[in-house]
N, C-alpha and C positions, 0 to 999 in steps of 0.2 A: 258064305261071305264070314269075312272073319269078325268075331263078338269084341271088337274096340273098347264098348264102356265096362267090360267085366275088370278091363288092365286098368281099369283108371279110378282115382280117389271118387268120392261122392261130389266136389265139387264141378268134376268134368262130366259127370255120367248126367246132373242134373241140367248141364249146357251146351250139349249135344243135339245138333241139329243134321237133318239128311236132305242132299240134293242129290237124288238119283242114287248111283249106290256109294257116293262121297260124303263124310262127314265132314264135319265143319262145326268149330266148337264157336257157341254163342256165348258170350261170357255176364252178358246182362240179362239173357233170358227173354229177349223182343218176342221169337217165337212162342214160348210158353207165354208171354203176361198178353199177347194177340188172343190166343186161344180161350184162356181163362175169362178173359173179358168179354170176344164173343157169348162163350158159355152163359156168362151172369145178364148179359142183355139181354138171351133168348131167353131165361129161366124169367126173367123181369116184364118182356113184353115191350120191350125198350131200353133207349138210354136214361137212366134216374138223371133226375133234377132240372129235366129242359122240357119243352113243350114235345106233343105227339108231332105234330108237322115238321120241327128241328129237328126230332128222332130220326124220323122215319127218310127225311131227305139225306141226313148227313151218313145213314145206313146203307143209303143208294149208294150214295160217294164212294163210299170205303167198299163196298162191295165190288164197287166196279176199279177202282185202286188195285185192288186184291186179285182180281182179274185181268188187268191192263187194258181195260174196258173205257173206250171215251177218253184218250187222254190227251192231252197237247199236241198239235202237229208234228212242233220241233222237239217236245223230250223223247226222250228216249222209247222203245217198245217194252214190252211186256209186263209180268206181274210186278209189283212194289214191294219192297222188300219189307220184314216186318219190324223192322226199325225205324222206314217209312211211314207206314200205317198207324203203328203207334203214337208218332209223333202228330199225324194228322188227327186223328180222333181224340188226341189231349186237348190240342188247340182249337179246334171246330167246338168240341163241348165247351172248352171255356168261355169263345168270344160268342156263341148262342145263349148264354146265360147273361152273359153281361148286357148284349144286345136286346135281349127280352126285359132286363131289367134298365137301363137306359133309354130304350126307345119305346119300349114296349111293343117289341115287335115279336111273335111267335113264330114268322116264318121268315126265315132268315133270305127266302130268294125274293119278298117282297123289300127289302132295302133298298132305300134310295140312294144315290150318288152323294147328294148333300149326306146324309148319314153316316155311312161309312168315312169319307175324308172327314167329317169331324170329330169323329170316334177315335182316330190315330193319329190327329192333331192333337186332341187331349192328350191322348196315352204319349205321345214322344214328347210333351213338355209337362207331364207329370199331373194332371190333373186327374185325369182316372190313374189310382194308383193301386200297388199289389197289396195285398191284405196284409202285409207289415207295414203298411207305411212308404214304402220306399218305391223308388220311381222304376217303370218298367225300361229296361236297359235293350231290349233284343225285338223291338217295337218291328221292325223290320222283318222278321221271321215270322210275325202274326200277319202282317202285311202280303209276304209269299203266301201262305196260307191261303187264305182269303182270296186275293187274284186265281191262285191255282181251283182252288175252289168253283168260282163263279163261272174261268172260260169253260170247265166241266158243264157247268150248271146251260152255258150257250151253246155247247154242242148237243146236248142231252134235249132241249128245249127245238133246236131248229128242226133236229129227228123229228120229234113231234108236228112241225110243222108251226111253231112259233119263234119270233123272233124279240131275241130280248138284248138287251141294251148294256154295253160293257161300263158297268157303275164304278170298277177300278183301275182307269185311265190315268187318272188324276194321282192316285195313291204314292204315295212315296216308299220306293223300298230299299233308300239307301239308309248307313246307319254307322255309327260306331263301331269299330275292330274292338273282339274282345281282348283285355288285354292278358298278358303271358310271363312268365317266367323267364329270363331272357339270361342266358349262363356262358360266359365265352370260353375258349379252348382250354385255359387256365383253372378258371375254375369247374371243369368238368371233371379235370384232373383229381382236382382239391377233393372235389366230390366222391368218386372214386373211389381214390385211396383209401377213404373214411367210412366203406361201405364194406359188409363182408362178402362172402366170393361169390354167391348167391347174386345179389343186387350188385354187385361191380361189373358180373357179366353184363346182367340184365343191361345195365345204363348205359355202359361202353358199347353192346351193342346194338340197343336206341340211337344213342347219338353217332355210331359209325354206319348203320343204314336209311337212318330215317325211317324205318318201318312205322306204319299206322298201330298204333297201340291202346286200347289189348286187342283188336279183331284182329290184325294182321300178324301182331306179335305171338299170340296163344296158340296159332294153326301154322306153324314153324316145327317143322318134325327134324329130327335129323339127317334122315335122310334126302331134305331138299338143302342140305350143304353138301360141298364137293367135298372129293376124297382126300384133299390138301387143305381144307377148312377155307378156300381162298374167296369161293364165292357161294353164294345165299340165291335160290330159287324159290322165289314168292309167286306160289300157285295161282293160276287164273281163278278157281271156284273161292279162295280164300283172301283174295282182292277186293278190295272197292270198286277200283277203276280197271285195273290191265294186270296180267301175270308179267312176270318181269325176272333176268337175272342177275344180278350185280354183283360186285366185287366187295370184297370184306377187308378193307386198307388199314383199319385200326384196331381190330377186334379178334383176327385170326388166332393168333396162338392164344389168347384169355380163352378162346370157347372149345378150340382142341384139349385143352386142359381139363374145363369143364365138364365136358362128354367125356372125358375117361377117367376121369375123379368121380363120376356118377353113375360108372356105366351102363350110358343111356345107351338103346340098339337104334338100329335104322328106325322103325317104325314107331320108335317111341318120341314123344312131343317135348320140344327143346326145354321149354319155359312148363312149369305147372307152379301156379300160385293166384289167388284171389286180386283181381285189380283193384277192389278197396282198398284191401292189405297192404296190398306192397307199394299204392299213395300215401297211406297213413304211415309208411316207412318213409319216403322220400318226404313230405312234407316236415319229419321233426329232424331227421339229419340235415333238411336243406336250412330252417331256423337254428340248430346249434351251430353251425357253419358257418352262415350267412349273415342270421341277425333275421330282425322282423321288417327291415327295410326294403324300399321297393326297387326292382331291378328296372334295367333300363327300358324294359317291354310293359313295364308301367305296372307288376303284378309282384306282391311281394313275394320272395323267397319260399316262406313257411307254405305258402300256395302249392308249390311246385308238385308238379305230379308227371305223369309217363308220357303225356301227350305234350310237355313241354319239350320234351328231348328229340321231338320228329322240328317244331321249331328251332331249337338250337343247332339241329346239323345241317337246317338249311343254310344258316347263315355262315357255318363253317364250310360247308362244300361249295358257297357260291362263287367266292371269287377263286375255286380251285379247281372250276369244272372251265374248258376253255368254250366251249358251246352251250345254249339255252337247252336245248332239245333232251341232248344228254342226261344235263341237271333234271329234268322235268321227266325225264325215263328211270331215274333212279326212285327218285320219290312216289310215280303212281300220277302223274299230275297230267292232262292234258291238255288245259291253258295254262296259258305264260301267265297270267294276273296273279295265279297261287304262288308263285315267286318271292315277290311283294309282300303279299299276304302274310305269308309262311317268315320274310325275314328281318320285312320292313326295312331293309338296308343294315341291318344292324352289323356290327365286326368289319363292315366293308371300309375299306381305306384308298384316297386316293394313289392310283402310281403312275399318274405321269410322270417323266421325268423330263428334263433338260433336250437328253438326246430327242425323244419325242415330239417335245414342239421346232425341234430344227428340223427333222423331216419333215415335218407338217408344213411348216412355215417358208422354208426356204429351198424345198425339193424343186423349184422350178431353176433356180438361180443356179445349184451345183449342179445339174443336169448340163446349164450351159458350159460351167464352167470344167464339165468333165470334157463335154463334148469338145472346148479350145484344146486342152490338154491330150487330148487323142489324135485331136490336126497337129500340134507341136512335135507330139511323138512320129507322127507318119513323117512328117518334114525332116527332123533328123534320123530319121533311120533312109531316109532318102539321099542326106547328105553323107551318110555314115555307107551308101554303099556306091554313091561316086568316088569318095576318098578312097574306096579300098580297089576300084578299077584303077584308079591313077596309080596307086602303090605298085600293082602287079603290073602296070606296063616298065615303070621307073624298074621294076624287080628284074624283069626282062633285059633292059637296055643295060644294066650293070652287070649284066650274066653275060653279055655280049662283047663288054669292052673287057671284063675280066678275062676271057677265051682270048681274044684278040694279043692282048699283054703277055699272055705265056707262049706265041709266038714268034715274036721280038727274041731276036739273040742279045744275048746277057754283054756280051762284047759291042755293041754297034750303037 
């Protein structure tokens, strides 16, 4: 097996994870964070700062999720990702602490429907606040975590011969969509023109492909590009949803130049950088170029990140793709609602014309007129045919008279 880590800098060495014989860069060290936390919990004999009962039930839940056991019927099969595991343990630990303080309940499986509903209503309304005194904006994410946990608990209890009521039925899992930074095509061009070569290639690549950053982006190798740099293969093992081969329509020549100038080989990663450093660069430049005002998507230009380019890319490609399924394939989406989630229809325009209206409104009338015209044309053709026949008869008679005239002597 080739020792890829020896060829990479420290940033990449610390962020590599393995899936069989496949290597995948983990830019946020989710696997490392998960293993470190598990070791800490093992050494301490449980999750710190919460009750023993809550610690035991949460650890049992996380253990099942790590191996894909007792998962919901409608959810995907298999072990949950390290990203998901870290998210679950952080949110559940937070909620366990809150429930212990607010309701004095040291076992979250003993919560009532009234308690969980009132808790999340208070969180949504700002009665339960963050440590900095501000209102929670992601209440729906905590609700979804509790729902998933409770449905797991119902399944586990049922296996033990105990029926558990679903206390999460009335929980509201809706919520405000996070704000983001919208750049139109002209603004993207201005931004890229003011970047150094490295970031110019990165931002145009993000805008063109709509690739997930940094997860899919940092796992792109030169070998994933076609020989003419016109296509990109996003591998199955590096994608959040599914692998796909897409066309590079805006940045092909730029990427080709970048690969050549950096002497990158087939097995080299296309980009090597720290996501946090890259986002700081984007924020500074965006503020310099566009100020600190809010973009049309609600977020300030000074908050621009790599992931905002996925939103902007969706806005750019939405009116250009002829089919919804083709657009979903490019972005690696399985559900159509993602299109509106990422674009919010920004940059769209009404393309209806008077010609379109004419066709839609008066189509039947036009068809009738066309049919009448066809009938008139057929009638005229019949009349012409009759006239041709009569002219032919006249022509024959004229020839006969001409021949007879020749036979008459001139002197008579």
